[in-house]
All heavy atoms as a GROMACS GRO file, in nm:
protein
  555
    1MET      N    1  -1.944   1.806   1.727
    1MET     CA    2  -1.997   1.813   1.594
    1MET      C    3  -1.886   1.841   1.491
    1MET      O    4  -1.888   1.781   1.383
    1MET     CB    5  -2.107   1.922   1.593
    1MET     CG    6  -2.177   1.928   1.459
    1MET     SD    7  -2.281   1.789   1.438
    1MET     CE    8  -2.360   1.829   1.289
    2LYS      N    9  -1.795   1.929   1.528
    2LYS     CA   10  -1.680   1.968   1.438
    2LYS      C   11  -1.595   1.840   1.414
    2LYS      O   12  -1.546   1.818   1.303
    2LYS     CB   13  -1.605   2.077   1.498
    2LYS     CG   14  -1.512   2.150   1.406
    2LYS     CD   15  -1.460   2.277   1.470
    2LYS     CE   16  -1.387   2.356   1.369
    2LYS     NZ   17  -1.331   2.484   1.420
    3LYS      N   18  -1.565   1.763   1.522
    3LYS     CA   19  -1.487   1.646   1.506
    3LYS      C   20  -1.552   1.544   1.410
    3LYS      O   21  -1.485   1.475   1.338
    3LYS     CB   22  -1.454   1.585   1.638
    3LYS     CG   23  -1.362   1.663   1.723
    3LYS     CD   24  -1.334   1.592   1.854
    3LYS     CE   25  -1.244   1.681   1.937
    3LYS     NZ   26  -1.205   1.612   2.070
    4LEU      N   27  -1.684   1.531   1.422
    4LEU     CA   28  -1.757   1.433   1.340
    4LEU      C   29  -1.747   1.471   1.195
    4LEU      O   30  -1.718   1.389   1.106
    4LEU     CB   31  -1.902   1.429   1.387
    4LEU     CG   32  -1.991   1.338   1.300
    4LEU    CD1   33  -1.952   1.196   1.321
    4LEU    CD2   34  -2.135   1.359   1.333
    5LEU      N   35  -1.764   1.605   1.165
    5LEU     CA   36  -1.759   1.649   1.029
    5LEU      C   37  -1.617   1.634   0.965
    5LEU      O   38  -1.601   1.592   0.857
    5LEU     CB   39  -1.798   1.796   1.019
    5LEU     CG   40  -1.952   1.822   1.041
    5LEU    CD1   41  -1.976   1.973   1.039
    5LEU    CD2   42  -2.030   1.754   0.938
    6THR      N   43  -1.520   1.653   1.055
    6THR     CA   44  -1.379   1.642   1.011
    6THR      C   45  -1.344   1.490   0.981
    6THR      O   46  -1.288   1.458   0.883
    6THR     CB   47  -1.279   1.688   1.119
    6THR    OG1   48  -1.309   1.828   1.148
    6THR    CG2   49  -1.147   1.676   1.077
    7SER      N   50  -1.398   1.404   1.070
    7SER     CA   51  -1.381   1.260   1.046
    7SER      C   52  -1.449   1.208   0.917
    7SER      O   53  -1.395   1.138   0.842
    7SER     CB   54  -1.434   1.182   1.169
    7SER     OG   55  -1.374   1.214   1.287
    8ILE      N   56  -1.569   1.259   0.895
    8ILE     CA   57  -1.642   1.221   0.768
    8ILE      C   58  -1.573   1.267   0.647
    8ILE      O   59  -1.555   1.200   0.547
    8ILE     CB   60  -1.785   1.271   0.777
    8ILE    CG1   61  -1.864   1.195   0.885
    8ILE    CG2   62  -1.854   1.260   0.642
    8ILE    CD1   63  -2.004   1.249   0.914
    9ALA      N   64  -1.514   1.400   0.658
    9ALA     CA   65  -1.444   1.453   0.540
    9ALA      C   66  -1.320   1.368   0.509
    9ALA      O   67  -1.284   1.339   0.396
    9ALA     CB   68  -1.411   1.595   0.564
   10ILE      N   69  -1.247   1.325   0.618
   10ILE     CA   70  -1.122   1.246   0.599
   10ILE      C   71  -1.160   1.111   0.540
   10ILE      O   72  -1.091   1.067   0.443
   10ILE     CB   73  -1.049   1.233   0.730
   10ILE    CG1   74  -0.988   1.370   0.770
   10ILE    CG2   75  -0.939   1.126   0.724
   10ILE    CD1   76  -0.925   1.368   0.900
   11ILE      N   77  -1.263   1.046   0.581
   11ILE     CA   78  -1.304   0.916   0.528
   11ILE      C   79  -1.346   0.932   0.386
   11ILE      O   80  -1.306   0.847   0.300
   11ILE     CB   81  -1.420   0.864   0.613
   11ILE    CG1   82  -1.369   0.816   0.753
   11ILE    CG2   83  -1.487   0.741   0.546
   11ILE    CD1   84  -1.478   0.780   0.854
   12ILE      N   85  -1.414   1.037   0.345
   12ILE     CA   86  -1.454   1.052   0.208
   12ILE      C   87  -1.326   1.074   0.122
   12ILE      O   88  -1.328   1.020   0.009
   12ILE     CB   89  -1.555   1.173   0.197
   12ILE    CG1   90  -1.690   1.127   0.261
   12ILE    CG2   91  -1.575   1.213   0.050
   12ILE    CD1   92  -1.790   1.238   0.268
   13MET      N   93  -1.235   1.153   0.168
   13MET     CA   94  -1.113   1.170   0.091
   13MET      C   95  -1.036   1.042   0.070
   13MET      O   96  -0.987   1.015  -0.036
   13MET     CB   97  -1.016   1.272   0.163
   13MET     CG   98  -1.058   1.413   0.144
   13MET     SD   99  -0.939   1.529   0.202
   13MET     CE  100  -0.962   1.514   0.377
   14PHE      N  101  -1.024   0.954   0.171
   14PHE     CA  102  -0.956   0.826   0.161
   14PHE      C  103  -1.030   0.728   0.060
   14PHE      O  104  -0.974   0.652  -0.009
   14PHE     CB  105  -0.933   0.755   0.295
   14PHE     CG  106  -0.822   0.813   0.369
   14PHE    CD1  107  -0.835   0.868   0.491
   14PHE    CD2  108  -0.694   0.812   0.320
   14PHE    CE1  109  -0.736   0.922   0.569
   14PHE    CE2  110  -0.586   0.861   0.388
   14PHE     CZ  111  -0.607   0.916   0.512
   15LEU      N  112  -1.167   0.739   0.060
   15LEU     CA  113  -1.239   0.654  -0.034
   15LEU      C  114  -1.211   0.698  -0.175
   15LEU      O  115  -1.210   0.618  -0.267
   15LEU     CB  116  -1.391   0.667  -0.001
   15LEU     CG  117  -1.440   0.596   0.125
   15LEU    CD1  118  -1.584   0.625   0.150
   15LEU    CD2  119  -1.414   0.443   0.118
   16GLY      N  120  -1.196   0.832  -0.197
   16GLY     CA  121  -1.166   0.878  -0.331
   16GLY      C  122  -1.025   0.834  -0.380
   16GLY      O  123  -1.007   0.807  -0.492
   17VAL      N  124  -0.938   0.833  -0.287
   17VAL     CA  125  -0.796   0.788  -0.323
   17VAL      C  126  -0.799   0.637  -0.355
   17VAL      O  127  -0.732   0.595  -0.451
   17VAL     CB  128  -0.700   0.822  -0.204
   17VAL    CG1  129  -0.562   0.752  -0.228
   17VAL    CG2  130  -0.682   0.971  -0.196
   18ASN      N  131  -0.868   0.560  -0.282
   18ASN     CA  132  -0.871   0.419  -0.310
   18ASN      C  133  -0.949   0.382  -0.432
   18ASN      O  134  -0.931   0.273  -0.483
   18ASN     CB  135  -0.940   0.347  -0.183
   18ASN     CG  136  -0.848   0.344  -0.063
   18ASN    OD1  137  -0.728   0.346  -0.080
   18ASN    ND2  138  -0.908   0.334   0.051
   19ALA      N  139  -1.029   0.468  -0.481
   19ALA     CA  140  -1.107   0.434  -0.599
   19ALA      C  141  -1.025   0.444  -0.732
   19ALA      O  142  -1.067   0.414  -0.835
   19ALA     CB  143  -1.225   0.535  -0.608
   20GLN      N  144  -0.905   0.497  -0.719
   20GLN     CA  145  -0.814   0.514  -0.842
   20GLN      C  146  -0.761   0.378  -0.886
   20GLN      O  147  -0.723   0.297  -0.805
   20GLN     CB  148  -0.702   0.611  -0.810
   20GLN     CG  149  -0.747   0.749  -0.761
   20GLN     CD  150  -0.838   0.822  -0.863
   20GLN    OE1  151  -0.803   0.818  -0.985
   20GLN    NE2  152  -0.946   0.879  -0.819
   21ASP      N  153  -0.756   0.358  -1.016
   21ASP     CA  154  -0.696   0.247  -1.075
   21ASP      C  155  -0.544   0.256  -1.083
   21ASP      O  156  -0.490   0.365  -1.093
   21ASP     CB  157  -0.748   0.214  -1.216
   21ASP     CG  158  -0.896   0.175  -1.216
   21ASP    OD1  159  -0.939   0.126  -1.114
   21ASP    OD2  160  -0.962   0.198  -1.323
   22ASP      N  161  -0.476   0.144  -1.079
   22ASP     CA  162  -0.330   0.147  -1.099
   22ASP      C  163  -0.300   0.176  -1.245
   22ASP      O  164  -0.379   0.135  -1.331
   22ASP     CB  165  -0.272   0.007  -1.062
   22ASP     CG  166  -0.279  -0.023  -0.911
   22ASP    OD1  167  -0.287   0.076  -0.839
   22ASP    OD2  168  -0.288  -0.139  -0.879
   23PRO      N  169  -0.184   0.245  -1.272
   23PRO     CA  170  -0.153   0.270  -1.409
   23PRO      C  171  -0.111   0.139  -1.477
   23PRO      O  172  -0.072   0.044  -1.420
   23PRO     CB  173  -0.032   0.361  -1.396
   23PRO     CG  174   0.024   0.339  -1.264
   23PRO     CD  175  -0.093   0.301  -1.174
   24PRO      N  176  -0.142   0.133  -1.610
   24PRO     CA  177  -0.101   0.012  -1.682
   24PRO      C  178   0.044  -0.002  -1.693
   24PRO      O  179   0.120   0.091  -1.698
   24PRO     CB  180  -0.167   0.039  -1.821
   24PRO     CG  181  -0.175   0.186  -1.832
   24PRO     CD  182  -0.202   0.235  -1.698
   25HIS      N  183   0.090  -0.130  -1.699
   25HIS     CA  184   0.231  -0.155  -1.707
   25HIS      C  185   0.275  -0.119  -1.856
   25HIS      O  186   0.202  -0.142  -1.944
   25HIS     CB  187   0.252  -0.304  -1.683
   25HIS     CG  188   0.395  -0.336  -1.672
   25HIS    ND1  189   0.477  -0.374  -1.777
   25HIS    CD2  190   0.479  -0.344  -1.560
   25HIS    CE1  191   0.599  -0.392  -1.733
   25HIS    NE2  192   0.602  -0.381  -1.604
   26PRO      N  193   0.394  -0.061  -1.866
   26PRO     CA  194   0.438  -0.014  -2.001
   26PRO      C  195   0.450  -0.130  -2.100
   26PRO      O  196   0.447  -0.107  -2.225
   26PRO     CB  197   0.568   0.053  -1.975
   26PRO     CG  198   0.613   0.020  -1.839
   26PRO     CD  199   0.490  -0.026  -1.768
   27ASN      N  200   0.468  -0.253  -2.057
   27ASN     CA  201   0.489  -0.364  -2.148
   27ASN      C  202   0.357  -0.435  -2.181
   27ASN      O  203   0.363  -0.546  -2.238
   27ASN     CB  204   0.589  -0.462  -2.101
   27ASN     CG  205   0.729  -0.400  -2.099
   27ASN    OD1  206   0.760  -0.315  -2.178
   27ASN    ND2  207   0.814  -0.449  -2.011
   28ASP      N  208   0.238  -0.383  -2.138
   28ASP     CA  209   0.115  -0.450  -2.164
   28ASP      C  210   0.083  -0.474  -2.309
   28ASP      O  211   0.019  -0.571  -2.350
   28ASP     CB  212  -0.002  -0.383  -2.092
   28ASP     CG  213   0.000  -0.409  -1.945
   28ASP    OD1  214   0.064  -0.505  -1.901
   28ASP    OD2  215  -0.080  -0.336  -1.871
   29ASN      N  216   0.120  -0.374  -2.391
   29ASN     CA  217   0.080  -0.386  -2.534
   29ASN      C  218   0.188  -0.458  -2.615
   29ASN      O  219   0.169  -0.466  -2.739
   29ASN     CB  220   0.060  -0.243  -2.590
   29ASN     CG  221  -0.056  -0.174  -2.528
   29ASN    OD1  222  -0.150  -0.242  -2.486
   29ASN    ND2  223  -0.050  -0.046  -2.518
   30VAL      N  224   0.292  -0.509  -2.557
   30VAL     CA  225   0.397  -0.581  -2.625
   30VAL      C  226   0.366  -0.728  -2.630
   30VAL      O  227   0.342  -0.786  -2.523
   30VAL     CB  228   0.530  -0.545  -2.564
   30VAL    CG1  229   0.646  -0.628  -2.638
   30VAL    CG2  230   0.567  -0.401  -2.577
   31ASN      N  231   0.383  -0.794  -2.743
   31ASN     CA  232   0.365  -0.931  -2.750
   31ASN      C  233   0.486  -1.001  -2.682
   31ASN      O  234   0.600  -0.985  -2.725
   31ASN     CB  235   0.356  -0.977  -2.895
   31ASN     CG  236   0.331  -1.125  -2.909
   31ASN    OD1  237   0.314  -1.197  -2.808
   31ASN    ND2  238   0.329  -1.178  -3.034
   32PRO      N  239   0.464  -1.079  -2.572
   32PRO     CA  240   0.583  -1.136  -2.497
   32PRO      C  241   0.663  -1.232  -2.582
   32PRO      O  242   0.782  -1.255  -2.552
   32PRO     CB  243   0.520  -1.202  -2.379
   32PRO     CG  244   0.376  -1.216  -2.411
   32PRO     CD  245   0.340  -1.111  -2.518
   33THR      N  246   0.613  -1.292  -2.680
   33THR     CA  247   0.686  -1.382  -2.764
   33THR      C  248   0.741  -1.319  -2.890
   33THR      O  249   0.823  -1.378  -2.963
   33THR     CB  250   0.607  -1.502  -2.804
   33THR    OG1  251   0.491  -1.457  -2.879
   33THR    CG2  252   0.559  -1.578  -2.681
   34GLY      N  253   0.696  -1.200  -2.920
   34GLY     CA  254   0.738  -1.132  -3.041
   34GLY      C  255   0.871  -1.059  -3.036
   34GLY      O  256   0.931  -1.051  -2.922
   35ALA      N  257   0.911  -1.003  -3.148
   35ALA     CA  258   1.036  -0.920  -3.142
   35ALA      C  259   1.014  -0.795  -3.060
   35ALA      O  260   0.915  -0.737  -3.062
   35ALA     CB  261   1.077  -0.884  -3.288
   36GLY      N  262   1.117  -0.760  -2.988
   36GLY     CA  263   1.107  -0.639  -2.909
   36GLY      C  264   1.057  -0.658  -2.767
   36GLY      O  265   1.048  -0.567  -2.692
   37SER      N  266   1.021  -0.784  -2.726
   37SER     CA  267   0.981  -0.809  -2.589
   37SER      C  268   1.094  -0.797  -2.495
   37SER      O  269   1.204  -0.846  -2.523
   37SER     CB  270   0.914  -0.943  -2.581
   37SER     OG  271   1.008  -1.040  -2.596
   38GLY      N  272   1.078  -0.729  -2.389
   38GLY     CA  273   1.187  -0.712  -2.293
   38GLY      C  274   1.276  -0.592  -2.321
   38GLY      O  275   1.370  -0.571  -2.244
   39ASN      N  276   1.261  -0.522  -2.433
   39ASN     CA  277   1.339  -0.411  -2.468
   39ASN      C  278   1.300  -0.284  -2.397
   39ASN      O  279   1.376  -0.190  -2.388
   39ASN     CB  280   1.347  -0.388  -2.616
   39ASN     CG  281   1.420  -0.502  -2.688
   39ASN    OD1  282   1.502  -0.571  -2.630
   39ASN    ND2  283   1.390  -0.522  -2.819
   40THR      N  284   1.176  -0.276  -2.356
   40THR     CA  285   1.124  -0.161  -2.299
   40THR      C  286   1.157  -0.163  -2.141
   40THR      O  287   1.127  -0.258  -2.074
   40THR     CB  288   0.974  -0.149  -2.309
   40THR    OG1  289   0.936  -0.152  -2.450
   40THR    CG2  290   0.920  -0.014  -2.251
   41PRO      N  291   1.227  -0.058  -2.089
   41PRO     CA  292   1.256  -0.060  -1.947
   41PRO      C  293   1.132  -0.046  -1.860
   41PRO      O  294   1.025   0.000  -1.909
   41PRO     CB  295   1.344   0.062  -1.927
   41PRO     CG  296   1.328   0.144  -2.054
   41PRO     CD  297   1.279   0.054  -2.158
   42VAL      N  298   1.142  -0.078  -1.736
   42VAL     CA  299   1.026  -0.080  -1.651
   42VAL      C  300   0.956   0.055  -1.639
   42VAL      O  301   0.837   0.068  -1.638
   42VAL     CB  302   1.063  -0.130  -1.510
   42VAL    CG1  303   0.946  -0.122  -1.413
   42VAL    CG2  304   1.116  -0.278  -1.516
   43GLY      N  305   1.036   0.163  -1.635
   43GLY     CA  306   0.984   0.296  -1.621
   43GLY      C  307   0.937   0.355  -1.753
   43GLY      O  308   0.904   0.471  -1.756
   44GLY      N  309   0.931   0.274  -1.862
   44GLY     CA  310   0.900   0.326  -1.987
   44GLY      C  311   1.028   0.369  -2.058
   44GLY      O  312   1.132   0.319  -2.034
   45GLY      N  313   1.017   0.464  -2.156
   45GLY     CA  314   1.137   0.506  -2.220
   45GLY      C  315   1.166   0.650  -2.198
   45GLY      O  316   1.216   0.718  -2.286
   46ALA      N  317   1.132   0.703  -2.081
   46ALA     CA  318   1.150   0.849  -2.054
   46ALA      C  319   1.297   0.888  -2.045
   46ALA      O  320   1.366   0.827  -1.971
   46ALA     CB  321   1.079   0.882  -1.921
   47PRO      N  322   1.339   0.986  -2.125
   47PRO     CA  323   1.479   1.033  -2.112
   47PRO      C  324   1.497   1.115  -1.987
   47PRO      O  325   1.413   1.194  -1.954
   47PRO     CB  326   1.495   1.115  -2.243
   47PRO     CG  327   1.358   1.166  -2.268
   47PRO     CD  328   1.264   1.056  -2.225
   48ILE      N  329   1.614   1.094  -1.925
   48ILE     CA  330   1.642   1.174  -1.800
   48ILE      C  331   1.765   1.253  -1.820
   48ILE      O  332   1.806   1.329  -1.723
   48ILE     CB  333   1.652   1.088  -1.681
   48ILE    CG1  334   1.761   0.983  -1.689
   48ILE    CG2  335   1.520   1.016  -1.648
   48ILE    CD1  336   1.796   0.914  -1.569
   49GLY      N  337   1.832   1.246  -1.927
   49GLY     CA  338   1.965   1.314  -1.944
   49GLY      C  339   1.955   1.459  -1.936
   49GLY      O  340   2.040   1.525  -1.867
   50GLY      N  341   1.858   1.527  -1.993
   50GLY     CA  342   1.849   1.673  -1.986
   50GLY      C  343   1.820   1.725  -1.849
   50GLY      O  344   1.874   1.826  -1.810
   51GLY      N  345   1.739   1.653  -1.774
   51GLY     CA  346   1.715   1.696  -1.634
   51GLY      C  347   1.833   1.686  -1.545
   51GLY      O  348   1.850   1.770  -1.456
   52ILE      N  349   1.920   1.589  -1.569
   52ILE     CA  350   2.035   1.570  -1.490
   52ILE      C  351   2.128   1.692  -1.511
   52ILE      O  352   2.186   1.755  -1.412
   52ILE     CB  353   2.115   1.442  -1.516
   52ILE    CG1  354   2.027   1.326  -1.468
   52ILE    CG2  355   2.246   1.440  -1.454
   52ILE    CD1  356   2.080   1.187  -1.502
   53PHE      N  357   2.152   1.735  -1.631
   53PHE     CA  358   2.232   1.846  -1.665
   53PHE      C  359   2.179   1.982  -1.605
   53PHE      O  360   2.253   2.056  -1.556
   53PHE     CB  361   2.258   1.858  -1.815
   53PHE     CG  362   2.336   1.745  -1.865
   53PHE    CD1  363   2.294   1.676  -1.973
   53PHE    CD2  364   2.461   1.719  -1.813
   53PHE    CE1  365   2.370   1.570  -2.026
   53PHE    CE2  366   2.538   1.612  -1.863
   53PHE     CZ  367   2.491   1.541  -1.972
   54ILE      N  368   2.050   1.994  -1.610
   54ILE     CA  369   1.989   2.114  -1.551
   54ILE      C  370   2.014   2.115  -1.402
   54ILE      O  371   2.046   2.216  -1.347
   54ILE     CB  372   1.839   2.122  -1.586
   54ILE    CG1  373   1.821   2.146  -1.735
   54ILE    CG2  374   1.768   2.226  -1.506
   54ILE    CD1  375   1.681   2.135  -1.785
   55MET      N  376   1.991   2.000  -1.335
   55MET     CA  377   2.008   1.995  -1.190
   55MET      C  378   2.154   2.024  -1.154
   55MET      O  379   2.180   2.087  -1.055
   55MET     CB  380   1.960   1.860  -1.135
   55MET     CG  381   1.809   1.844  -1.143
   55MET     SD  382   1.721   1.966  -1.055
   55MET     CE  383   1.762   1.922  -0.882
   56LEU      N  384   2.252   1.968  -1.233
   56LEU     CA  385   2.389   1.993  -1.204
   56LEU      C  386   2.427   2.139  -1.216
   56LEU      O  387   2.500   2.197  -1.139
   56LEU     CB  388   2.478   1.909  -1.294
   56LEU     CG  389   2.486   1.761  -1.268
   56LEU    CD1  390   2.564   1.684  -1.372
   56LEU    CD2  391   2.559   1.740  -1.128
   57ALA      N  392   2.375   2.201  -1.324
   57ALA     CA  393   2.397   2.352  -1.341
   57ALA      C  394   2.338   2.428  -1.230
   57ALA      O  395   2.397   2.525  -1.178
   57ALA     CB  396   2.338   2.395  -1.478
   58LEU      N  397   2.215   2.400  -1.187
   58LEU     CA  398   2.151   2.472  -1.079
   58LEU      C  399   2.228   2.451  -0.948
   58LEU      O  400   2.248   2.544  -0.870
   58LEU     CB  401   2.013   2.431  -1.062
   58LEU     CG  402   1.911   2.471  -1.167
   58LEU    CD1  403   1.775   2.408  -1.150
   58LEU    CD2  404   1.901   2.625  -1.174
   59GLY      N  405   2.279   2.331  -0.923
   59GLY     CA  406   2.355   2.306  -0.805
   59GLY      C  407   2.489   2.378  -0.801
   59GLY      O  408   2.529   2.429  -0.701
   60ALA      N  409   2.553   2.384  -0.924
   60ALA     CA  410   2.678   2.457  -0.934
   60ALA      C  411   2.650   2.609  -0.913
   60ALA      O  412   2.733   2.673  -0.844
   60ALA     CB  413   2.743   2.435  -1.066
   61ALA      N  414   2.548   2.660  -0.965
   61ALA     CA  415   2.515   2.803  -0.948
   61ALA      C  416   2.483   2.831  -0.800
   61ALA      O  417   2.529   2.938  -0.743
   61ALA     CB  418   2.393   2.844  -1.033
   62TYR      N  419   2.416   2.751  -0.736
   62TYR     CA  420   2.381   2.770  -0.590
   62TYR      C  421   2.509   2.763  -0.510
   62TYR      O  422   2.528   2.836  -0.420
   62TYR     CB  423   2.281   2.656  -0.543
   62TYR     CG  424   2.240   2.675  -0.400
   62TYR    CD1  425   2.160   2.782  -0.364
   62TYR    CD2  426   2.284   2.581  -0.308
   62TYR    CE1  427   2.119   2.792  -0.226
   62TYR    CE2  428   2.247   2.594  -0.169
   62TYR     CZ  429   2.167   2.696  -0.141
   62TYR     OH  430   2.130   2.718   0.000
   63GLY      N  431   2.596   2.666  -0.540
   63GLY     CA  432   2.722   2.650  -0.461
   63GLY      C  433   2.806   2.774  -0.486
   63GLY      O  434   2.872   2.825  -0.396
   64GLY      N  435   2.816   2.825  -0.613
   64GLY     CA  436   2.891   2.943  -0.642
   64GLY      C  437   2.831   3.071  -0.564
   64GLY      O  438   2.915   3.145  -0.514
   65LYS      N  439   2.707   3.072  -0.555
   65LYS     CA  440   2.642   3.186  -0.482
   65LYS      C  441   2.680   3.179  -0.334
   65LYS      O  442   2.713   3.282  -0.271
   65LYS     CB  443   2.491   3.182  -0.495
   65LYS     CG  444   2.414   3.291  -0.420
   65LYS     CD  445   2.267   3.270  -0.440
   65LYS     CE  446   2.192   3.377  -0.366
   65LYS     NZ  447   2.150   3.329  -0.232
   66LYS      N  448   2.678   3.061  -0.275
   66LYS     CA  449   2.716   3.043  -0.139
   66LYS      C  450   2.865   3.082  -0.114
   66LYS      O  451   2.893   3.145  -0.009
   66LYS     CB  452   2.689   2.900  -0.088
   66LYS     CG  453   2.536   2.869  -0.073
   66LYS     CD  454   2.483   2.952   0.040
   66LYS     CE  455   2.348   2.906   0.077
   66LYS     NZ  456   2.294   2.981   0.188
   67VAL      N  457   2.951   3.038  -0.202
   67VAL     CA  458   3.090   3.070  -0.191
   67VAL      C  459   3.114   3.221  -0.197
   67VAL      O  460   3.192   3.280  -0.123
   67VAL     CB  461   3.177   2.991  -0.292
   67VAL    CG1  462   3.319   3.043  -0.293
   67VAL    CG2  463   3.180   2.844  -0.264
   68TYR      N  464   3.046   3.286  -0.294
   68TYR     CA  465   3.058   3.424  -0.308
   68TYR      C  466   3.003   3.506  -0.183
   68TYR      O  467   3.073   3.598  -0.138
   68TYR     CB  468   2.974   3.474  -0.431
   68TYR     CG  469   2.966   3.621  -0.449
   68TYR    CD1  470   3.078   3.700  -0.499
   68TYR    CD2  471   2.850   3.693  -0.415
   68TYR    CE1  472   3.066   3.834  -0.516
   68TYR    CE2  473   2.838   3.828  -0.431
   68TYR     CZ  474   2.956   3.894  -0.479
   68TYR     OH  475   2.947   4.032  -0.493
   69GLU      N  476   2.897   3.461  -0.129
   69GLU     CA  477   2.846   3.524  -0.011
   69GLU      C  478   2.931   3.503   0.111
   69GLU      O  479   2.953   3.596   0.196
   69GLU     CB  480   2.707   3.471   0.022
   69GLU     CG  481   2.597   3.518  -0.067
   69GLU     CD  482   2.460   3.458  -0.046
   69GLU    OE1  483   2.456   3.366   0.045
   69GLU    OE2  484   2.362   3.497  -0.111
   70PHE      N  485   2.998   3.384   0.118
   70PHE     CA  486   3.088   3.355   0.229
   70PHE      C  487   3.211   3.447   0.221
   70PHE      O  488   3.254   3.504   0.316
   70PHE     CB  489   3.130   3.209   0.227
   70PHE     CG  490   3.222   3.170   0.335
   70PHE    CD1  491   3.181   3.160   0.467
   70PHE    CD2  492   3.360   3.150   0.301
   70PHE    CE1  493   3.272   3.123   0.561
   70PHE    CE2  494   3.448   3.117   0.401
   70PHE     CZ  495   3.403   3.097   0.534
   71LYS      N  496   3.273   3.456   0.099
   71LYS     CA  497   3.384   3.540   0.083
   71LYS      C  498   3.354   3.690   0.108
   71LYS      O  499   3.435   3.762   0.166
   71LYS     CB  500   3.449   3.522  -0.057
   71LYS     CG  501   3.517   3.394  -0.072
   71LYS     CD  502   3.577   3.379  -0.212
   71LYS     CE  503   3.648   3.250  -0.225
   71LYS     NZ  504   3.717   3.237  -0.359
   72LYS      N  505   3.234   3.733   0.063
   72LYS     CA  506   3.194   3.872   0.082
   72LYS      C  507   3.178   3.902   0.233
   72LYS      O  508   3.223   4.006   0.272
   72LYS     CB  509   3.065   3.892   0.009
   72LYS     CG  510   3.019   4.036   0.013
   72LYS     CD  511   2.884   4.045  -0.074
   72LYS     CE  512   2.826   4.181  -0.059
   72LYS     NZ  513   2.702   4.193  -0.132
   73ARG      N  514   3.125   3.808   0.307
   73ARG     CA  515   3.103   3.823   0.452
   73ARG      C  516   3.239   3.821   0.518
   73ARG      O  517   3.260   3.894   0.617
   73ARG     CB  518   3.012   3.718   0.498
   73ARG     CG  519   2.983   3.732   0.646
   73ARG     CD  520   2.887   3.630   0.699
   73ARG     NE  521   2.923   3.500   0.634
   73ARG     CZ  522   2.870   3.388   0.673
   73ARG    NH1  523   2.782   3.374   0.763
   73ARG    NH2  524   2.904   3.275   0.610
   74LYS      N  525   3.326   3.736   0.473
   74LYS     CA  526   3.462   3.727   0.531
   74LYS      C  527   3.548   3.854   0.519
   74LYS      O  528   3.613   3.894   0.606
   74LYS     CB  529   3.532   3.606   0.471
   74LYS     CG  530   3.656   3.551   0.548
   74LYS     CD  531   3.605   3.468   0.661
   74LYS     CE  532   3.714   3.378   0.702
   74LYS     NZ  533   3.700   3.333   0.837
   75LEU      N  534   3.528   3.917   0.403
   75LEU     CA  535   3.599   4.042   0.373
   75LEU      C  536   3.542   4.157   0.460
   75LEU      O  537   3.616   4.255   0.493
   75LEU     CB  538   3.593   4.078   0.230
   75LEU     CG  539   3.685   3.995   0.131
   75LEU    CD1  540   3.657   4.034  -0.010
   75LEU    CD2  541   3.834   4.009   0.167
   76ALA      N  542   3.415   4.154   0.487
   76ALA     CA  543   3.351   4.257   0.563
   76ALA      C  544   3.387   4.260   0.704
   76ALA      O  545   3.383   4.360   0.781
   76ALA     CB  546   3.198   4.246   0.550
   77GLU      N  547   3.437   4.145   0.760
   77GLU     CA  548   3.473   4.133   0.903
   77GLU      C  549   3.607   4.187   0.926
   77GLU      O  550   3.684   4.243   0.897
   77GLU     CB  551   3.472   3.987   0.943
   77GLU     CG  552   3.334   3.928   0.950
   77GLU     CD  553   3.331   3.781   0.977
   77GLU    OE1  554   3.444   3.718   0.994
   77GLU    OE2  555   3.226   3.727   0.996
   0.00000   0.00000   0.00000
């Protein structure tokens, strides 16, 4: 009985996922023959520059922490 209920729950979850519509393409509202067609990138116009700098800073901080811990452990030995 427990396996049956689990199977039914999984099937219902998959039906809910399949019921979702695909997101609209970012160029759907652009006139293909008008000015500005093809200027919008496929992913939209989302800026990613700030996120890259944040990730680089976090990576440098993590690397610095690891080096500090390694040197601290090396001196303790």
